[in-house]
N, C-alpha and C positions, 0 to 999 in steps of 0.2 A: 674170415673174421674181422672183426673189429676188436684190437687189442691197446689197451692202454699200458704202456710200458714205463715202468717206474725205475730212475736210474740216479747214482748218486752224482753223475756230471756228465758231461758231453763225452762222447767217444773219440771224437779228433781233438788233439793229434793222438794217433795210434800208437801210444808210448808205452803200455803196460799191456801184460799179458790177457788180463781180464776184459780190457777194453777190444782188444784184437779178436778174442773169442766171441764176444758179442756181435760186434760190427760183421764178422764174416756170416754169422749165423742169421743176424737181421737182414743182410743185404739180400740174402736167398729168401727170408720169409717176406719181406716186403714186396715181392715180386707178385705174390698172390694174395696178400692178406693187408689192411689198413690199419698201421700203427701209428699212435699218437705216442709221442716221447715225451715225458714229463721228467726233468730233471734240474738239479742247480748248474749254474754257469757263472764262471768267473765274468764280473761286467766288463772285463778287459779282454775277454775271449776274442781271437781274430773272427772278423766277419766270414773269412773264407771256412772257419772251421763250423760255423753255423750253418752256413750254405751247403756245404759238403753233407751234413746229417741228412740232406733231402735223398740221400741215396739209400737211406734205410728205414726212413719213416715219411708218412704223409703230412704229418704235422709235428713240429717242434714247441713246446712250451716250457720257458725256463723260469727260474727264480735266481736272482742275484746271490752269489755267494763266493766270498774269497778264500781260498785255501790258504792257511797259515804255514809258513815254510817249518818243517820239522828241525827242532833244536834250537829256534829262536826264541827270545824272550817272551814273545806273544804266544807262540806254540806252548811253552812251559806253563805260562799263566793261565792258559785256556785249558790245559790238560788238569793242573791244580785245582781249577774250579769244578770239574767234573768229579774229582776224587770222592766227593760225598754224596755224589747222585747214584741213583740204582744203575743206569744203564751204563755199560761199558763205554770208555772215551770214544772208541773207533767208530760207535753207532750213536752215541749221544751228540757228537758235534754236528750231524746232520739232522737233529731234530728241528723241525721249523714249522712256525705256525702259519707262515705265507704258505709254504709247500702243501701243508695239510689243506688249507682252505682251497688252493687251485685242485686239488684232489677231488675235494668234496665237491666242488662246483662240475667237474666234469663227470663224477659218477653220478649226481644227480640229474643227469640229461638221459641216462638210459640206454646209450646208444652202444654200450661195450659189451662184447661177449666174453671177455678175460681181462684180468688184470696180471701183469707179470712185474715181480718185484725183482730186479736184477742186482745181485749180492745182498748181503745182511744188513748193509747199512741203511738202507731206507726204509727198514722194517718199523722203525719207530714213528714214522708217518702214514702209515696204513692203517685206515679206520679198523675197529674190532669187527664190525658188520659190514659186509659188502653186498652190492645188489646183484655180483655176478661171480662165477668161479675165479680162484686166485691160484698163482704159481709163485713158488719160491725158487729161484734159479741162484745156486749156490756154487760158487766157483771154487770154494774150499770149506771144509769143516773148520770154522773159524776157532774155535774153542781148541782144537789141536794144535792150531799154531800158537795160541796163548800159552797152552800148557807146556809146548816144547821151547818157547822163550823161558818161561820161569824155571823150567828143568835145567837149561844151559847157563842161566846167569849165575855169576860168582859173586858179584856185591848183594850182602844180604838187604839193603835197603832195595835195590833194583828187583831182587828175587820177590820180596814183600809186594812190592807195587803190581809186577807182573801176575803173581799169584792172584790178586785181588781182581785184576782185569780178566783172568782166565775163569774165574768163578763166577763174573757178571756175563760173560759171554756165553758160558754154560747155560744160565738160567735164560737168556735171551734167546739163544738158539734152540733150546728143547721148547720154549713156548711156540716160537714160530714154525718149528717144523710139524706142529700139531695144529696150529691155526690155519695154515693154507691147506688148498684142496688137493695141490700136487707139488711135490719137491723134486726139482731136478738136481742130479749131481753130475761131476765130469768123469767119475771112474767107478769101476765096480768096489775100488777101495774105499772111496769116500762113501758110496752107499751103504757098505757093511759098517762103517765107522757110524754113521749118522743112526742106523737101526740099531747097532749095539750100546750106543749111549743114549740114545732117546726114545727106543720103541719099546713096544710095538706102536707102530702109527696105524691111522684109521684109512691109509692110503700107500700105494707103494711108492718107492722113491726110483723115478725115472732116470736112467743114465743118457746123457748127450755126451758121447766121446770127444775127446780133445781132436782137433783136425790142424792143416795146415795149407796154406796156399802155395801148392807144389810148383805151379807154373813160375809163379814170382821169386821164388828161392832157389829154383832148379837153373834158372836162366842167367846164371851169374858166373863169368869164368875169370880166373886169374890165378898166378902161381902162389901157392902157400910159402911164408917165411918158414926158413928152416928153425927148428927149435922154438917156435911160436905159439902160445897158447892164447884163447880168447874166452871170454864170458861176456854175455849181454844181459841185460835186464834193467828194471827199474831201481836205482841204486839209493833209493830212499825207503825201499820196503826193507823191513828188518831181516827176514831170511836172508835178502840177498847179500846186505852188510855184514851179517855173522859170517856168512860163507866165503865171502872174499877176504875179510879180516883174517879168519882162520886158516885161508888157504895161503896167503901171504906170509903169514907168521909162523905156520907150522909145516906145510907142505912144499912151498917153492925152495926153502933152503935146502930140502932133501933131494929135490930136482937137480939143484945146482950143484950139489956135491958130484954127481955124475955128468952133469950136461952144465957146465959154468955158462955158456953163452944164453941158455932159456930166457926167454921174456914174455911177457904177459899184458894184454889189453884188456881193461875192465871198461866196457861200452854201456853207457845207458845214462838216462835223465837224473837229474836231481841226485847228484853223488852228496852223502852226507859228510860232516867234517872228518869222520873217521875214514871214509873212503878217500877223500881228497888227500889226506896224509898218506895213504898207500903210494899216491902217484910220485913221492918223493923218494919213494925206493928205486935203485937202480934196476933198471930193464922192466918197469912197470909202469904202463901208461894209462890214466885215467882220463877219457875223452869227454865226458859229460854227454848230454843229448847230441845226437847226430841224425842228419836227415834220413839216412839209408846205413841201416846195420849191415848190409850184405857184403860191401866192399870189406870192412872190417872182420866178418865173419871167414870170408874167401881168404883173409890173409893168414889165418889160423892154421897151424899144422894138426892142432888137436883141439877140440872144444871142451871145456871143464865145466861142470857142474857140481861143485863141492859143497852143497848145501846140507845144513844139519837140523834145519828147521823148516817146516813147509806142511803145505795141503794142496789139495787140488792136483792139478797136473800142470806141469811146465812144458808151455808152448815152445819155448826156447829150443827145447831139446829136439822137437819135431822139427824147428825151423833148421837146426844145423844139419838133421839127418838128411832134409831134403836137398840140402847143398852138398851131400855126400861127404860130410865131415865126419871124423871118427870122434866119439863122445865117450869121455869119462866122466862118470857121475857116481854121487853117493846112492845108497838105497832110496834114502829119503828124496833125493833129487829126482829120480826117475819113478817115483810113487805112483801108482795109479796108471801109468803108462803101458800100453801092451806090446812089451819089448822083450827081447830074449838076450838076458846077458851071455857075453862070449861071443853072440852072433850079431844084433843089431849095434851094441855098444859096450862098454867095459864098466863094471861095478867094482868099487872101492870105498871102504867104510873106515879104514884108519890111514892117518897121515903116511904111513910107510908104504900101505897097500896103493894108495892113490899115486904117489910119487913113482913107485915102480910101474904103476900101468901107463903113466904118462911117457916115462923115459922109454919103456918098451915099444910105444907107438912111434916116437921120435926115431928110434933106431932102426925099424923095421917096417919099411916103406911098403912090402908087401901087405902086411898086417893091416895098416893105413888104409889101404884100398880095399882090402877085403871087407872090413868093418864098415867102411864108408858106403860101400857099394851096396851091402846087404840092408843097409840102414834107409838107403835113398830109395831101394825098391819098395821096402815095406810101406813107407808112407805114400809112395806114388800110387801104389795099387790099393791101399784100403783106407786112407786117411786124408784124402783132399777133402777140403770143405763142402764141396758140392755133394760128397757121399755122404758126410756126417749129417748135413741138414735135415735128412728125413727123419732121424731120430727126435729133432725137436719138434717139427711140425706134428708128427704123428703123436706125441704127447701132448701138445697143446690143443690139438683137435679133440682128441679124447676127454682132456679137462674140460674144454667147453661145450662138451655133449654131443660132440657131432662123430659120427661113427666113420666117415671118411671124407678125403678133402673135396671142399667144394670147389668148382671151375670159375675162379676168380679172374676177371679180366686185369690185363695189365693197368697199371695206374695212369692212365692218360692225363695229361697236362697238370702232373703233379706240381702242386706249388707249396712252397715252405711257408709256414704261419709261425712267426717268432714273436712271444709277448714277454715282455720283462715287467 
């Protein structure tokens, strides 16, 4: 197949869960199919990141765009300007005439068997009528995330603003899942949510499960620090910020009542001011972006996922499981993952229950080993990306009208073509 893959940005560096998911799936897909990757890119993006995209696509076409830092004056002005517009800010900020023109020119060539819109964000740039089948790859049910944000907001003004964004996202997401010829979800939970919220649809929602590079994460050794917890993720993503502020404020003090020496590392790119302030708490480390999360994860006796807001699935949990780490998560944190609470990880939804679960694992080495070993066995046997990839290829070929995979030769002499 010849696929036009539309994305909000380059996949490199691999510092977000959604980018990791797309990268690993595309890496397998590109071995058999020709992919043209159309996206925005920061004009200052490293040449190595552009060049590295050749591993997952035959052609790279970019439109310049700079991401505004969250919380900055420019960000607040940009968000305010979108308040009077119909599109939610998270999508409207990606609307671009330049990218629309590039896409129109590419589609006019008639060379593509399929268009894939990766994430909801690029939807605003997709023409209403396309010359080939189209696929929407939803990494989350975006409206659910905004709904949960609005529900947990305490400030009346913040609640009102988030409610507005939620309602706008509902309208856009409803339209999108009906427009595209196929919708991909990352879990059965998301599939059911989409169908309940926006169904009936004229097509099925196909699930592409979450996976993990088991070899990459399993091949890291090192002693865990006693009474040490680790969380990893993009720290400018609101669910992660909310979860860690909640954990440090409400859960960590309960843990320290029983284990005063307990420590925490918050590892991930672009910490917001609220996350940075957590680093001033005794025994709490905020690293910012790191080149390799594995040594930080290896140092943890317990891996925590105290999320109260979310959607999609958390790759971070499978990464921790692949390293044999015992995980304590909220129900929302583990939502959509095929795990068995009490066997593969521990689930706790209140501050007291979460603290008790962490303390129990701190004190019971046999329990830590049992949970970590069961988790590692589960992902190694069933959820390596090489096994998950078939779900994606099957769905895309069906959408393109192909009953079975074609024998596509490896991409000889593949060259990267970048235009700005």
